[in-house]
N, CA, C, O and the ligand as a Tripos MOL2 file, in Angstrom:
@<TRIPOS>MOLECULE
protein
  257   255    65     0     0
PROTEIN
NO_CHARGES

@<TRIPOS>ATOM
      1 N          -7.0150   -5.9780   15.9830 N.3       1 MET1
      2 CA         -5.6370   -6.4620   15.9430 C.3       1 MET1
      3 C          -4.7750   -5.6120   15.0240 C.2       1 MET1
      4 O          -5.1870   -5.2290   13.9290 O.2       1 MET1
      5 N          -3.5940   -5.3320   15.4880 N.am      2 THR2
      6 CA         -2.6220   -4.7180   14.6070 C.3       2 THR2
      7 C          -1.7140   -5.8200   14.0780 C.2       2 THR2
      8 O          -1.9600   -6.9970   14.3430 O.2       2 THR2
      9 N          -0.7070   -5.4760   13.3630 N.am      3 GLY3
     10 CA          0.2090   -6.4910   12.9290 C.3       3 GLY3
     11 C           0.4490   -6.4920   11.4260 C.2       3 GLY3
     12 O           1.0450   -7.4220   10.8820 O.2       3 GLY3
     13 N          -0.0160   -5.4550   10.7690 N.am      4 ARG4
     14 CA          0.2820   -5.3780    9.3440 C.3       4 ARG4
     15 C           0.8590   -4.0120    9.0120 C.2       4 ARG4
     16 O           0.4760   -3.0010    9.5990 O.2       4 ARG4
     17 N           1.7540   -3.9980    8.0970 N.am      5 THR5
     18 CA          2.1920   -2.7400    7.5280 C.3       5 THR5
     19 C           1.7060   -2.7050    6.0900 C.2       5 THR5
     20 O           1.4570   -3.7450    5.4810 O.2       5 THR5
     21 N           1.5790   -1.5450    5.5740 N.am      6 ASP6
     22 CA          1.1040   -1.4170    4.2040 C.3       6 ASP6
     23 C           2.2720   -1.3750    3.2280 C.2       6 ASP6
     24 O           3.1480   -0.5160    3.3220 O.2       6 ASP6
     25 N           2.2690   -2.2920    2.3140 N.am      7 GLY7
     26 CA          3.2020   -2.1580    1.2030 C.3       7 GLY7
     27 C           4.5040   -2.9060    1.3650 C.2       7 GLY7
     28 O           4.8740   -3.6910    0.4910 O.2       7 GLY7
     29 N           5.2030   -2.6860    2.4520 N.am      8 THR8
     30 CA          6.5530   -3.2230    2.5200 C.3       8 THR8
     31 C           6.5550   -4.7380    2.5870 C.2       8 THR8
     32 O           7.3490   -5.3910    1.9100 O.2       8 THR8
     33 N           5.6720   -5.3030    3.3990 N.am      9 GLY9
     34 CA          5.6350   -6.7370    3.5140 C.3       9 GLY9
     35 C           6.8150   -7.3070    4.2770 C.2       9 GLY9
     36 O           7.0020   -8.5240    4.2850 O.2       9 GLY9
     37 N           7.5990   -6.4900    4.9030 N.am     10 ASP10
     38 CA          8.8240   -6.9770    5.5320 C.3      10 ASP10
     39 C           8.8540   -6.7610    7.0290 C.2      10 ASP10
     40 O           9.5150   -7.5190    7.7380 O.2      10 ASP10
     41 N           8.1780   -5.7770    7.5230 N.am     11 LEU11
     42 CA          8.2990   -5.4290    8.9280 C.3      11 LEU11
     43 C           7.0730   -5.8430    9.7270 C.2      11 LEU11
     44 O           6.7650   -5.2530   10.7620 O.2      11 LEU11
     45 N           6.3880   -6.8470    9.2440 N.am     12 ARG12
     46 CA          5.2280   -7.3120    9.9780 C.3      12 ARG12
     47 C           5.6500   -7.9400   11.2930 C.2      12 ARG12
     48 O           6.4560   -8.8710   11.2880 O.2      12 ARG12
     49 N           5.1470   -7.4770   12.3920 N.am     13 PRO13
     50 CA          5.4280   -8.1480   13.6530 C.3      13 PRO13
     51 C           4.6670   -9.4640   13.7150 C.2      13 PRO13
     52 O           3.7590   -9.7100   12.9210 O.2      13 PRO13
     53 N           5.0390  -10.2790   14.6380 N.am     14 GLY14
     54 CA          4.3070  -11.5070   14.8380 C.3      14 GLY14
     55 C           5.0030  -12.7320   14.2930 C.2      14 GLY14
     56 O           4.6310  -13.8580   14.6250 O.2      14 GLY14
     57 N           6.0160  -12.5280   13.4530 N.am     15 ILE15
     58 CA          6.8140  -13.6640   13.0160 C.3      15 ILE15
     59 C           7.8990  -13.8760   14.0620 C.2      15 ILE15
     60 O           8.9600  -13.2510   14.0300 O.2      15 ILE15
     61 N           7.6040  -14.7570   14.9710 N.am     16 TYR16
     62 CA          8.4570  -14.9160   16.1490 C.3      16 TYR16
     63 C           9.3370  -16.1420   15.9770 C.2      16 TYR16
     64 O           8.8560  -17.2400   15.6940 O.2      16 TYR16
     65 N          10.6240  -15.9360   16.1500 N.am     17 GLY17
     66 CA         11.5310  -17.0630   15.9860 C.3      17 GLY17
     67 C          12.8930  -16.7520   16.5560 C.2      17 GLY17
     68 O          13.1310  -15.6870   17.1250 O.2      17 GLY17
     69 N          13.7780  -17.7120   16.3870 N.am     18 PHE18
     70 CA         15.1070  -17.5940   16.9620 C.3      18 PHE18
     71 C          16.0450  -16.9620   15.9460 C.2      18 PHE18
     72 O          16.2490  -17.4950   14.8550 O.2      18 PHE18
     73 N          16.6110  -15.8270   16.3140 N.am     19 CYS19
     74 CA         17.5820  -15.1670   15.4530 C.3      19 CYS19
     75 C          18.9510  -15.7880   15.7040 C.2      19 CYS19
     76 O          19.4600  -15.7630   16.8240 O.2      19 CYS19
     77 N          19.5320  -16.3380   14.6610 N.am     20 SER20
     78 CA         20.8130  -17.0290   14.8090 C.3      20 SER20
     79 C          21.9830  -16.0630   14.9300 C.2      20 SER20
     80 O          23.0940  -16.4750   15.2630 O.2      20 SER20
     81 N          21.7480  -14.7920   14.6640 N.am     21 TRP21
     82 CA         22.8530  -13.8380   14.7010 C.3      21 TRP21
     83 C          23.0590  -13.2640   16.0860 C.2      21 TRP21
     84 O          24.1920  -13.2050   16.5650 O.2      21 TRP21
     85 N          21.9980  -12.8410   16.7350 N.am     22 HIS22
     86 CA         22.2070  -12.3690   18.1070 C.3      22 HIS22
     87 C          21.7790  -13.4100   19.1400 C.2      22 HIS22
     88 O          21.7830  -13.1570   20.3450 O.2      22 HIS22
     89 N          21.4130  -14.5770   18.6390 N.am     23 ARG23
     90 CA         21.1700  -15.7340   19.4940 C.3      23 ARG23
     91 C          20.1270  -15.4750   20.5720 C.2      23 ARG23
     92 O          20.3590  -15.6750   21.7640 O.2      23 ARG23
     93 N          18.9860  -15.0290   20.1080 N.am     24 ALA24
     94 CA         17.8530  -14.8370   21.0070 C.3      24 ALA24
     95 C          16.5830  -14.8310   20.1680 C.2      24 ALA24
     96 O          16.6300  -14.6520   18.9510 O.2      24 ALA24
     97 N          15.4780  -15.0240   20.8160 N.am     25 TYR25
     98 CA         14.2100  -14.9670   20.1170 C.3      25 TYR25
     99 C          13.8130  -13.5260   19.8730 C.2      25 TYR25
    100 O          14.0540  -12.6470   20.6990 O.2      25 TYR25
    101 N          13.2000  -13.3020   18.7250 N.am     26 ALA26
    102 CA         12.8150  -11.9510   18.3550 C.3      26 ALA26
    103 C          11.6210  -12.0100   17.4170 C.2      26 ALA26
    104 O          11.3540  -13.0320   16.7850 O.2      26 ALA26
    105 N          10.9180  -10.9050   17.3410 N.am     27 TYR27
    106 CA          9.8420  -10.7740   16.3690 C.3      27 TYR27
    107 C          10.4140  -10.3010   15.0380 C.2      27 TYR27
    108 O          11.4250   -9.6000   14.9820 O.2      27 TYR27
    109 N           9.7450  -10.7010   13.9880 N.am     28 GLY28
    110 CA         10.1130  -10.1950   12.6700 C.3      28 GLY28
    111 C          11.2530  -10.9590   12.0220 C.2      28 GLY28
    112 O          11.9260  -10.4250   11.1410 O.2      28 GLY28
    113 N          11.4840  -12.1860   12.4340 N.am     29 VAL29
    114 CA         12.5560  -12.9500   11.8060 C.3      29 VAL29
    115 C          12.1470  -13.3920   10.3990 C.2      29 VAL29
    116 O          10.9690  -13.5840   10.0960 O.2      29 VAL29
    117 N          13.1410  -13.5410    9.5810 N.am     30 ARG30
    118 CA         12.9350  -14.0340    8.2210 C.3      30 ARG30
    119 C          13.9640  -15.1150    7.9330 C.2      30 ARG30
    120 O          15.0340  -15.1610    8.5400 O.2      30 ARG30
    121 N          13.6180  -15.9730    7.0020 N.am     31 VAL31
    122 CA         14.5350  -17.0470    6.6230 C.3      31 VAL31
    123 C          15.6730  -16.4780    5.7850 C.2      31 VAL31
    124 O          15.4510  -15.8040    4.7790 O.2      31 VAL31
    125 N          16.8820  -16.7620    6.2190 N.am     32 VAL32
    126 CA         18.0680  -16.3970    5.4530 C.3      32 VAL32
    127 C          18.8880  -17.6650    5.2710 C.2      32 VAL32
    128 O          19.3240  -18.2750    6.2470 O.2      32 VAL32
    129 N          19.0910  -18.0510    4.0510 N.am     33 SER33
    130 CA         19.8570  -19.2720    3.8120 C.3      33 SER33
    131 C          21.2970  -18.9200    3.4730 C.2      33 SER33
    132 O          21.5770  -17.9750    2.7350 O.2      33 SER33
    133 N          22.1750  -19.6910    4.0210 N.am     34 LEU34
    134 CA         23.5900  -19.4920    3.7660 C.3      34 LEU34
    135 C          24.1550  -20.7330    3.0960 C.2      34 LEU34
    136 O          23.8140  -21.8580    3.4610 O.2      34 LEU34
    137 N          25.0000  -20.5260    2.1370 N.am     35 VAL35
    138 CA         25.6460  -21.6470    1.4680 C.3      35 VAL35
    139 C          27.0780  -21.7320    1.9570 C.2      35 VAL35
    140 O          27.8410  -20.7710    1.8670 O.2      35 VAL35
    141 N          27.4260  -22.8830    2.4680 N.am     36 ALA36
    142 CA         28.7980  -23.1140    2.9140 C.3      36 ALA36
    143 C          29.6520  -23.4240    1.6940 C.2      36 ALA36
    144 O          29.5220  -24.4840    1.0810 O.2      36 ALA36
    145 N          30.5120  -22.5010    1.3560 N.am     37 GLU37
    146 CA         31.3150  -22.6720    0.1470 C.3      37 GLU37
    147 C          32.2510  -23.8620    0.2820 C.2      37 GLU37
    148 O          32.8980  -24.0580    1.3110 O.2      37 GLU37
    149 N          32.3050  -24.6390   -0.7720 N.am     38 GLY38
    150 CA         33.2020  -25.7850   -0.7830 C.3      38 GLY38
    151 C          32.5680  -27.0550   -0.2630 C.2      38 GLY38
    152 O          33.1020  -28.1470   -0.4550 O.2      38 GLY38
    153 N          31.4320  -26.9180    0.3940 N.am     39 ARG39
    154 CA         30.7780  -28.1130    0.9220 C.3      39 ARG39
    155 C          29.4830  -28.4520    0.2040 C.2      39 ARG39
    156 O          28.9990  -29.5820    0.2590 O.2      39 ARG39
    157 N          28.9380  -27.4570   -0.4650 N.am     40 GLY40
    158 CA         27.6920  -27.6890   -1.1660 C.3      40 GLY40
    159 C          26.5030  -27.8250   -0.2530 C.2      40 GLY40
    160 O          25.4530  -28.3210   -0.6620 O.2      40 GLY40
    161 N          26.6570  -27.3870    0.9900 N.am     41 ALA41
    162 CA         25.5700  -27.4980    1.9500 C.3      41 ALA41
    163 C          24.9130  -26.1320    2.1420 C.2      41 ALA41
    164 O          25.5710  -25.0930    2.0900 O.2      41 ALA41
    165 N          23.6280  -26.1610    2.3600 N.am     42 THR42
    166 CA         22.8940  -24.9300    2.6120 C.3      42 THR42
    167 C          22.3210  -24.9650    4.0190 C.2      42 THR42
    168 O          21.6520  -25.9230    4.4080 O.2      42 THR42
    169 N          22.5840  -23.9350    4.7570 N.am     43 PHE43
    170 CA         22.0320  -23.8100    6.0890 C.3      43 PHE43
    171 C          20.8820  -22.8280    6.0600 C.2      43 PHE43
    172 O          20.9890  -21.7430    5.4880 O.2      43 PHE43
    173 N          19.7950  -23.2110    6.6730 N.am     44 VAL44
    174 CA         18.6540  -22.3140    6.7610 C.3      44 VAL44
    175 C          18.6240  -21.7250    8.1550 C.2      44 VAL44
    176 O          18.4460  -22.4310    9.1470 O.2      44 VAL44
    177 N          18.8010  -20.4240    8.2080 N.am     45 LEU45
    178 CA         18.8350  -19.7260    9.4790 C.3      45 LEU45
    179 C          17.8170  -18.6040    9.4580 C.2      45 LEU45
    180 O          17.3290  -18.1960    8.4040 O.2      45 LEU45
    181 N          17.5140  -18.1220   10.6380 N.am     46 TYR46
    182 CA         16.5840  -17.0130   10.7540 C.3      46 TYR46
    183 C          17.3160  -15.8010   11.2980 C.2      46 TYR46
    184 O          18.1610  -15.9130   12.1870 O.2      46 TYR46
    185 N          16.9800  -14.6430   10.7540 N.am     47 ALA47
    186 CA         17.5750  -13.4000   11.2120 C.3      47 ALA47
    187 C          16.4910  -12.3660   11.4370 C.2      47 ALA47
    188 O          15.5580  -12.2490   10.6420 O.2      47 ALA47
    189 N          16.6140  -11.6150   12.5230 N.am     48 CYS48
    190 CA         15.6470  -10.5560   12.7870 C.3      48 CYS48
    191 C          15.9770   -9.3210   11.9390 C.2      48 CYS48
    192 O          17.0200   -9.2660   11.2870 O.2      48 CYS48
    193 N          15.0990   -8.3620   11.9580 N.am     49 GLY49
    194 CA         15.2800   -7.1820   11.1220 C.3      49 GLY49
    195 C          16.5360   -6.4050   11.4610 C.2      49 GLY49
    196 O          17.2330   -5.9260   10.5660 O.2      49 GLY49
    197 N          16.8260   -6.2770   12.7290 N.am     50 GLY50
    198 CA         18.0050   -5.5340   13.1470 C.3      50 GLY50
    199 C          19.2880   -6.1890   12.6670 C.2      50 GLY50
    200 O          20.2080   -5.5110   12.2110 O.2      50 GLY50
    201 N          19.3450   -7.5060   12.7710 N.am     51 CYS51
    202 CA         20.5470   -8.2050   12.3340 C.3      51 CYS51
    203 C          20.6560   -8.2360   10.8140 C.2      51 CYS51
    204 O          21.7620   -8.2140   10.2750 O.2      51 CYS51
    205 N          19.5280   -8.2880   10.1200 N.am     52 ARG52
    206 CA         19.5940   -8.2360    8.6540 C.3      52 ARG52
    207 C          20.1820   -6.9210    8.1960 C.2      52 ARG52
    208 O          20.9840   -6.8810    7.2630 O.2      52 ARG52
    209 N          19.7830   -5.8440    8.8550 N.am     53 ALA53
    210 CA         20.3210   -4.5340    8.4950 C.3      53 ALA53
    211 C          21.7930   -4.4350    8.8790 C.2      53 ALA53
    212 O          22.6060   -3.8830    8.1380 O.2      53 ALA53
    213 N          22.1200   -4.9770   10.0420 N.am     54 LEU54
    214 CA         23.4830   -4.8550   10.5550 C.3      54 LEU54
    215 C          24.4730   -5.6530    9.7160 C.2      54 LEU54
    216 O          25.5900   -5.2020    9.4630 O.2      54 LEU54
    217 N          24.0580   -6.8300    9.2920 N.am     55 TYR55
    218 CA         24.9700   -7.7150    8.5740 C.3      55 TYR55
    219 C          24.7170   -7.7560    7.0720 C.2      55 TYR55
    220 O          25.3950   -8.4790    6.3410 O.2      55 TYR55
    221 N          23.7460   -6.9840    6.6180 N.am     56 GLY56
    222 CA         23.4740   -6.9450    5.1760 C.3      56 GLY56
    223 C          22.9180   -8.2420    4.6440 C.2      56 GLY56
    224 O          23.2700   -8.6690    3.5450 O.2      56 GLY56
    225 N          22.0540   -8.8710    5.4130 N.am     57 LEU57
    226 CA         21.4850  -10.1540    5.0130 C.3      57 LEU57
    227 C          20.2610   -9.9410    4.1360 C.2      57 LEU57
    228 O          19.5210   -8.9710    4.3060 O.2      57 LEU57
    229 N          20.0600  -10.8410    3.2140 N.am     58 THR58
    230 CA         18.9000  -10.7900    2.3390 C.3      58 THR58
    231 C          18.0200  -11.9930    2.5920 C.2      58 THR58
    232 O          18.4580  -13.1330    2.4370 O.2      58 THR58
    233 N          16.7900  -11.7470    2.9780 N.am     59 PRO59
    234 CA         15.8730  -12.8800    3.1590 C.3      59 PRO59
    235 C          15.7410  -13.6950    1.8920 C.2      59 PRO59
    236 O          15.7110  -13.1430    0.7920 O.2      59 PRO59
    237 N          15.6640  -14.9840    2.0380 N.am     60 ARG60
    238 CA         15.6190  -15.8540    0.8720 C.3      60 ARG60
    239 C          14.4500  -15.5360   -0.0450 C.2      60 ARG60
    240 O          14.5680  -15.6140   -1.2680 O.2      60 ARG60
    241 N          13.3260  -15.1780    0.5510 N.am     61 ALA61
    242 CA         12.1220  -14.9220   -0.2460 C.3      61 ALA61
    243 C          12.2620  -13.6630   -1.0870 C.2      61 ALA61
    244 O          11.5070  -13.4740   -2.0400 O.2      61 ALA61
    245 N          13.2200  -12.7930   -0.7490 N.am     62 ASP62
    246 CA         13.3950  -11.5490   -1.4780 C.3      62 ASP62
    247 C          14.3900  -11.6670   -2.6120 C.2      62 ASP62
    248 O          14.5890  -10.7140   -3.3650 O.2      62 ASP62
    249 N          15.0150  -12.8190   -2.7430 N.am     63 ARG63
    250 CA         15.9720  -12.9900   -3.8320 C.3      63 ARG63
    251 C          15.2500  -13.3590   -5.1150 C.2      63 ARG63
    252 O          14.1590  -13.9290   -5.0730 O.2      63 ARG63
    253 N          15.8420  -13.0410   -6.2440 N.am     64 PRO64
    254 CA         15.2070  -13.3490   -7.5240 C.3      64 PRO64
    255 C          15.0610  -14.8510   -7.7450 C.2      64 PRO64
    256 O          14.5440  -15.2760   -8.7780 O.2      64 PRO64
    257 ZN         18.9450  -10.6660   15.4620 Zn       65 ZN65
@<TRIPOS>BOND
     1     1     2 1
     2     2     3 1
     3     3     4 2
     4     3     5 am
     5     5     6 1
     6     6     7 1
     7     7     8 2
     8     7     9 am
     9     9    10 1
    10    10    11 1
    11    11    12 2
    12    11    13 am
    13    13    14 1
    14    14    15 1
    15    15    16 2
    16    15    17 am
    17    17    18 1
    18    18    19 1
    19    19    20 2
    20    19    21 am
    21    21    22 1
    22    22    23 1
    23    23    24 2
    24    23    25 am
    25    25    26 1
    26    26    27 1
    27    27    28 2
    28    27    29 am
    29    29    30 1
    30    30    31 1
    31    31    32 2
    32    31    33 am
    33    33    34 1
    34    34    35 1
    35    35    36 2
    36    35    37 am
    37    37    38 1
    38    38    39 1
    39    39    40 2
    40    39    41 am
    41    41    42 1
    42    42    43 1
    43    43    44 2
    44    43    45 am
    45    45    46 1
    46    46    47 1
    47    47    48 2
    48    47    49 am
    49    49    50 1
    50    50    51 1
    51    51    52 2
    52    51    53 am
    53    53    54 1
    54    54    55 1
    55    55    56 2
    56    55    57 am
    57    57    58 1
    58    58    59 1
    59    59    60 2
    60    59    61 am
    61    61    62 1
    62    62    63 1
    63    63    64 2
    64    63    65 am
    65    65    66 1
    66    66    67 1
    67    67    68 2
    68    67    69 am
    69    69    70 1
    70    70    71 1
    71    71    72 2
    72    71    73 am
    73    73    74 1
    74    74    75 1
    75    75    76 2
    76    75    77 am
    77    77    78 1
    78    78    79 1
    79    79    80 2
    80    79    81 am
    81    81    82 1
    82    82    83 1
    83    83    84 2
    84    83    85 am
    85    85    86 1
    86    86    87 1
    87    87    88 2
    88    87    89 am
    89    89    90 1
    90    90    91 1
    91    91    92 2
    92    91    93 am
    93    93    94 1
    94    94    95 1
    95    95    96 2
    96    95    97 am
    97    97    98 1
    98    98    99 1
    99    99   100 2
   100    99   101 am
   101   101   102 1
   102   102   103 1
   103   103   104 2
   104   103   105 am
   105   105   106 1
   106   106   107 1
   107   107   108 2
   108   107   109 am
   109   109   110 1
   110   110   111 1
   111   111   112 2
   112   111   113 am
   113   113   114 1
   114   114   115 1
   115   115   116 2
   116   115   117 am
   117   117   118 1
   118   118   119 1
   119   119   120 2
   120   119   121 am
   121   121   122 1
   122   122   123 1
   123   123   124 2
   124   123   125 am
   125   125   126 1
   126   126   127 1
   127   127   128 2
   128   127   129 am
   129   129   130 1
   130   130   131 1
   131   131   132 2
   132   131   133 am
   133   133   134 1
   134   134   135 1
   135   135   136 2
   136   135   137 am
   137   137   138 1
   138   138   139 1
   139   139   140 2
   140   139   141 am
   141   141   142 1
   142   142   143 1
   143   143   144 2
   144   143   145 am
   145   145   146 1
   146   146   147 1
   147   147   148 2
   148   147   149 am
   149   149   150 1
   150   150   151 1
   151   151   152 2
   152   151   153 am
   153   153   154 1
   154   154   155 1
   155   155   156 2
   156   155   157 am
   157   157   158 1
   158   158   159 1
   159   159   160 2
   160   159   161 am
   161   161   162 1
   162   162   163 1
   163   163   164 2
   164   163   165 am
   165   165   166 1
   166   166   167 1
   167   167   168 2
   168   167   169 am
   169   169   170 1
   170   170   171 1
   171   171   172 2
   172   171   173 am
   173   173   174 1
   174   174   175 1
   175   175   176 2
   176   175   177 am
   177   177   178 1
   178   178   179 1
   179   179   180 2
   180   179   181 am
   181   181   182 1
   182   182   183 1
   183   183   184 2
   184   183   185 am
   185   185   186 1
   186   186   187 1
   187   187   188 2
   188   187   189 am
   189   189   190 1
   190   190   191 1
   191   191   192 2
   192   191   193 am
   193   193   194 1
   194   194   195 1
   195   195   196 2
   196   195   197 am
   197   197   198 1
   198   198   199 1
   199   199   200 2
   200   199   201 am
   201   201   202 1
   202   202   203 1
   203   203   204 2
   204   203   205 am
   205   205   206 1
   206   206   207 1
   207   207   208 2
   208   207   209 am
   209   209   210 1
   210   210   211 1
   211   211   212 2
   212   211   213 am
   213   213   214 1
   214   214   215 1
   215   215   216 2
   216   215   217 am
   217   217   218 1
   218   218   219 1
   219   219   220 2
   220   219   221 am
   221   221   222 1
   222   222   223 1
   223   223   224 2
   224   223   225 am
   225   225   226 1
   226   226   227 1
   227   227   228 2
   228   227   229 am
   229   229   230 1
   230   230   231 1
   231   231   232 2
   232   231   233 am
   233   233   234 1
   234   234   235 1
   235   235   236 2
   236   235   237 am
   237   237   238 1
   238   238   239 1
   239   239   240 2
   240   239   241 am
   241   241   242 1
   242   242   243 1
   243   243   244 2
   244   243   245 am
   245   245   246 1
   246   246   247 1
   247   247   248 2
   248   247   249 am
   249   249   250 1
   250   250   251 1
   251   251   252 2
   252   251   253 am
   253   253   254 1
   254   254   255 1
   255   255   256 2
@<TRIPOS>SUBSTRUCTURE
     1 MET1         2 RESIDUE 1 A MET
     2 THR2         6 RESIDUE 1 A THR
     3 GLY3        10 RESIDUE 1 A GLY
     4 ARG4        14 RESIDUE 1 A ARG
     5 THR5        18 RESIDUE 1 A THR
     6 ASP6        22 RESIDUE 1 A ASP
     7 GLY7        26 RESIDUE 1 A GLY
     8 THR8        30 RESIDUE 1 A THR
     9 GLY9        34 RESIDUE 1 A GLY
    10 ASP10       38 RESIDUE 1 A ASP
    11 LEU11       42 RESIDUE 1 A LEU
    12 ARG12       46 RESIDUE 1 A ARG
    13 PRO13       50 RESIDUE 1 A PRO
    14 GLY14       54 RESIDUE 1 A GLY
    15 ILE15       58 RESIDUE 1 A ILE
    16 TYR16       62 RESIDUE 1 A TYR
    17 GLY17       66 RESIDUE 1 A GLY
    18 PHE18       70 RESIDUE 1 A PHE
    19 CYS19       74 RESIDUE 1 A CYS
    20 SER20       78 RESIDUE 1 A SER
    21 TRP21       82 RESIDUE 1 A TRP
    22 HIS22       86 RESIDUE 1 A HIS
    23 ARG23       90 RESIDUE 1 A ARG
    24 ALA24       94 RESIDUE 1 A ALA
    25 TYR25       98 RESIDUE 1 A TYR
    26 ALA26      102 RESIDUE 1 A ALA
    27 TYR27      106 RESIDUE 1 A TYR
    28 GLY28      110 RESIDUE 1 A GLY
    29 VAL29      114 RESIDUE 1 A VAL
    30 ARG30      118 RESIDUE 1 A ARG
    31 VAL31      122 RESIDUE 1 A VAL
    32 VAL32      126 RESIDUE 1 A VAL
    33 SER33      130 RESIDUE 1 A SER
    34 LEU34      134 RESIDUE 1 A LEU
    35 VAL35      138 RESIDUE 1 A VAL
    36 ALA36      142 RESIDUE 1 A ALA
    37 GLU37      146 RESIDUE 1 A GLU
    38 GLY38      150 RESIDUE 1 A GLY
    39 ARG39      154 RESIDUE 1 A ARG
    40 GLY40      158 RESIDUE 1 A GLY
    41 ALA41      162 RESIDUE 1 A ALA
    42 THR42      166 RESIDUE 1 A THR
    43 PHE43      170 RESIDUE 1 A PHE
    44 VAL44      174 RESIDUE 1 A VAL
    45 LEU45      178 RESIDUE 1 A LEU
    46 TYR46      182 RESIDUE 1 A TYR
    47 ALA47      186 RESIDUE 1 A ALA
    48 CYS48      190 RESIDUE 1 A CYS
    49 GLY49      194 RESIDUE 1 A GLY
    50 GLY50      198 RESIDUE 1 A GLY
    51 CYS51      202 RESIDUE 1 A CYS
    52 ARG52      206 RESIDUE 1 A ARG
    53 ALA53      210 RESIDUE 1 A ALA
    54 LEU54      214 RESIDUE 1 A LEU
    55 TYR55      218 RESIDUE 1 A TYR
    56 GLY56      222 RESIDUE 1 A GLY
    57 LEU57      226 RESIDUE 1 A LEU
    58 THR58      230 RESIDUE 1 A THR
    59 PRO59      234 RESIDUE 1 A PRO
    60 ARG60      238 RESIDUE 1 A ARG
    61 ALA61      242 RESIDUE 1 A ALA
    62 ASP62      246 RESIDUE 1 A ASP
    63 ARG63      250 RESIDUE 1 A ARG
    64 PRO64      254 RESIDUE 1 A PRO
    65 ZN65       257 GROUP 0 **** ****
């Protein structure tokens, strides 16, 4: 079986889910949480690698 990269920990295939940005299922999605300013609500969304790069999203697990 393949499915691992060495070191990066970010581009592992096999994490299959719905990307909320391009609105389709994709491999390599990560949890990205968004805070709605003024409402105090947090939305948990998933973004694929391409959309994270395109929109400058940071996976929640990668934040300090
Ligand atoms: Zn996407």
